C-alpha positions in Angstrom: 0.0 0.0 0.0 1.3 3.4 -1.0 1.1 6.1 1.7 -0.3 9.4 0.3 0.9 12.5 2.1 -1.2 15.7 1.7 0.8 18.9 2.1 -1.0 22.0 3.3 -1.2 24.9 0.8 -1.0 28.5 1.7 -3.6 30.6 -0.1 -2.8 34.3 -0.6 -5.4 36.5 -2.1 -5.4 40.0 -3.6 -8.7 41.7 -3.4 -9.6 45.3 -4.5 -12.8 45.8 -2.5 -13.7 49.2 -4.0 -14.9 50.6 -0.6 -14.6 48.3 2.4 -17.7 49.6 4.1 -19.9 49.1 1.1 -18.3 45.7 0.4 -18.0 44.4 4.0 -20.7 41.7 3.6 -18.9 40.4 0.5 -15.5 40.4 2.2 -16.8 38.5 5.3 -18.5 36.1 2.9 -15.3 35.5 1.1 -13.3 35.0 4.2 -15.9 32.4 5.5 -16.3 30.5 2.2 -12.8 30.4 0.9 -10.8 30.7 4.1 -7.6 32.3 2.5 -4.6 32.4 4.8 -3.5 35.9 3.8 -5.6 38.6 2.1 -4.2 41.9 0.6 -6.9 44.5 0.3 -6.9 47.6 -1.9 -9.1 50.7 -2.3 -10.5 50.7 1.2 -11.7 54.3 0.9 -11.7 54.5 4.7 -9.5 55.9 7.4 -7.7 53.7 10.0 -10.2 55.0 12.5 -13.3 54.0 10.5 -12.3 50.6 9.0 -14.3 47.6 10.3 -11.5 46.3 12.4 -13.7 44.4 14.9 -15.7 42.6 12.3 -12.5 41.4 10.5 -11.0 40.2 13.7 -14.2 38.4 14.7 -13.9 36.5 11.4 -10.6 35.1 12.7 -8.1 37.4 11.0 -5.4 39.7 12.3 -5.0 42.8 10.2 -2.8 45.9 9.6 -4.6 48.8 8.0 -3.2 51.7 6.0 -6.3 53.8 5.3 -7.2 57.1 3.7 -10.4 59.0 3.7 -12.5 58.7 0.6 -10.0 56.9 -1.7 -6.9 54.6 -1.8 -6.2 52.6 1.3 -4.5 49.1 1.6 -4.5 46.4 4.2 -3.1 42.9 4.9 -5.1 40.2 6.8 -3.7 37.0 8.2 -5.9 34.1 9.4 -5.2 33.3 13.0 -2.2 35.7 13.4 -1.2 39.3 13.4 0.9 40.6 10.5 3.9 42.5 11.6 4.3 45.8 9.8 7.6 46.4 8.0 6.9 49.5 5.8 4.0 51.9 5.4 4.2 53.9 2.1 7.0 53.9 -0.4 10.0 56.1 0.1 11.3 58.4 -2.6 8.6 61.2 -2.8 8.1 62.9 0.5 5.1 64.9 -0.7 3.2 61.8 -1.7 0.6 61.1 1.0 -1.4 58.5 -0.8 -2.1 55.2 1.1 -1.0 52.8 -1.6 1.7 50.5 -0.1 1.8 48.4 3.0 4.5 45.8 3.7 4.3 43.2 6.5 5.8 39.9 7.6 3.5 37.0 8.4 4.5 33.9 10.3 3.3 30.8 8.4 3.7 27.0 8.8 6.5 27.3 6.2 8.3 30.1 7.9 8.1 33.9 7.7 6.6 35.4 4.5 7.0 39.0 3.4 3.8 40.3 1.9 3.0 43.7 0.4 -0.4 45.1 -0.5 -0.2 47.4 -3.5 -2.6 49.9 -5.1 -0.7 51.4 -8.0 -2.0 54.7 -9.5 -4.4 54.4 -12.4 -2.7 57.1 -14.4 -5.7 58.4 -16.4 -6.1 60.8 -18.0 -3.0 60.7 -20.0 -0.8 62.4 -21.0 -0.6 64.5 -17.8 0.4 64.7 -14.2 -1.6 61.6 -13.2 0.2 59.4 -15.7 3.6 61.0 -14.7 2.8 60.1 -11.1 2.0 56.5 -12.1 5.4 56.1 -13.7 7.2 57.7 -10.8 5.4 55.4 -8.4 6.3 52.4 -10.5 10.0 53.4 -10.3 9.7 53.8 -6.5 8.0 50.3 -6.3 10.8 48.8 -8.4 13.4 50.3 -6.0 11.7 48.8 -3.0 11.1 45.4 -4.8 14.8 45.2 -5.4 15.5 45.7 -1.7 13.0 43.0 -0.8 14.6 40.6 -3.3 18.0 41.2 -1.8 16.8 39.7 1.5 16.4 36.4 -0.2 13.2 35.6 1.6 9.8 34.2 0.3 7.9 37.3 -0.6 4.7 38.3 -2.4 3.9 41.7 -3.9 0.1 41.5 -4.3 -2.3 44.1 -5.5 -4.1 46.1 -8.1 -1.2 47.2 -10.4 -3.5 49.0 -12.9 -1.4 47.4 -15.7 -2.6 45.1 -18.4 0.7 43.3 -19.2 -0.1 41.8 -22.6 -2.7 42.2 -25.4 -4.0 38.7 -24.3 -4.9 40.1 -20.9 -7.8 42.3 -22.2 -11.1 41.5 -23.9 -10.4 44.2 -26.5 -7.0 45.8 -27.4 -8.9 48.4 -29.4 -11.1 49.4 -26.5 -8.1 49.8 -24.2 -5.6 51.2 -26.6 -5.6 54.8 -25.2 -5.9 53.8 -21.6 -3.1 54.4 -19.1 -3.4 50.7 -18.1 -2.1 49.5 -21.5 0.5 52.1 -22.5 4.0 51.0 -23.6 5.5 52.9 -20.6 3.2 51.1 -18.1 3.9 47.7 -19.6 7.7 48.4 -19.7 7.6 49.3 -16.0 5.9 46.0 -15.2 8.4 44.1 -17.3 11.3 45.8 -15.4 9.8 44.4 -12.2 9.7 40.9 -13.6 13.2 41.3 -14.9 14.4 41.7 -11.3 13.5 38.1 -10.7 9.8 38.2 -9.8 7.4 35.6 -11.2 3.8 36.4 -12.4 2.0 33.1 -11.4 -1.3 33.8 -13.1 0.5 34.7 -16.3 2.4 31.4 -15.9 -0.7 29.4 -15.2 -2.7 30.9 -18.1 -0.1 31.7 -20.9 -2.8 31.9 -23.5 -4.5 34.7 -21.6 -8.2 35.2 -21.5 -8.5 35.3 -17.7 -9.8 38.5 -16.2 -9.6 40.1 -12.7 -11.7 43.2 -13.3 -15.0 44.0 -15.0 -16.2 47.6 -15.2 -19.7 48.4 -13.8 -20.4 50.3 -17.0 -21.7 49.1 -20.4 -22.7 45.6 -19.2 -19.1 44.6 -18.9 -19.8 41.7 -16.5 -22.6 40.3 -18.6 -20.4 40.4 -21.8 -17.4 39.1 -19.9 -15.6 42.3 -21.1 -12.8 42.3 -18.6 -9.1 42.5 -18.2 -6.3 41.4 -15.9 -4.8 44.1 -13.7 -4.5 42.3 -10.3 -1.2 40.5 -9.9 0.7 38.6 -7.2 4.4 38.6 -8.0 6.6 36.0 -6.3 10.2 36.2 -5.2 12.3 33.2 -6.3 12.0 31.7 -2.9 8.2 31.9 -3.0 8.0 30.9 -6.7 9.8 27.6 -5.7 6.8 26.8 -3.6 4.2 27.7 -6.3 1.3 25.3 -6.4 -1.5 27.1 -8.3 -3.0 30.5 -9.2 -6.4 31.6 -10.2 -9.3 34.0 -9.8 -12.4 33.4 -7.6 -14.6 34.8 -10.4 -17.9 33.7 -8.9 -17.5 36.3 -6.1 -17.8 39.0 -8.8 -21.3 37.8 -9.7 -22.9 38.6 -6.3 -25.1 41.5 -5.2 -23.2 44.7 -4.7 -19.9 43.0 -5.4 -16.6 44.8 -6.1 -15.7 45.4 -9.8 -12.6 43.2 -9.0 -12.7 39.5 -8.3 -10.4 38.0 -5.6 -7.2 36.8 -7.3 -5.0 34.3 -5.6 -2.0 32.1 -5.5 -1.3 29.0 -3.4 2.2 28.0 -2.1 3.2 24.6 -0.9 
């Protein structure tokens, strides 16, 4: 008789909730149904004082918040433990007060894991200051990502990157051609991150494309499956060595008052 050993997998989810107060029932539903180990949230649209901290903790998750009133805001949740904050905000532009980056360390069964929740600027309209800010922010992210890699630890940079990496990652190249999400400069900045040594597991899992993480509320995008892929979880080499699977919990986008993003995830051995 052959003995079969089941190794536990660590599920890490990136989830742009598009307003945590409005989407709290969907978030709690997701935590209860899917039981991810770590969740990186974006676009909280809430301050640290007004986020639903008690409800998230009652669901069994420790959490670090980095909120902002009305827009932006990121957080990291860990099931059964409290993430330890490492960095709040990206260095390199002192005047930038947007809550878009939060880096923590989470103790897991496989050892410590560095996790960052990222909400990269949209960049529209372009050309203009918003697109310039997007590219500067990308440069600052790349500088920090290089520092994280140098630690040679398992690490995940998870979030809404507001970048469509390839033509195969959108329902319509023509419809998105002028959008900041698909400009050559945006794509080049994303490629520079990968060139440092980061792995895009969803791109690896679905090399043919056609898998979306976002569907706009407008123009019947969800009904037409007119989406694109902008939520990414990039893995350091030490995390990529443990890659088991990656996917999108698309069915959570089809619920009442759901976010326009679907939870996007990776599992590590």
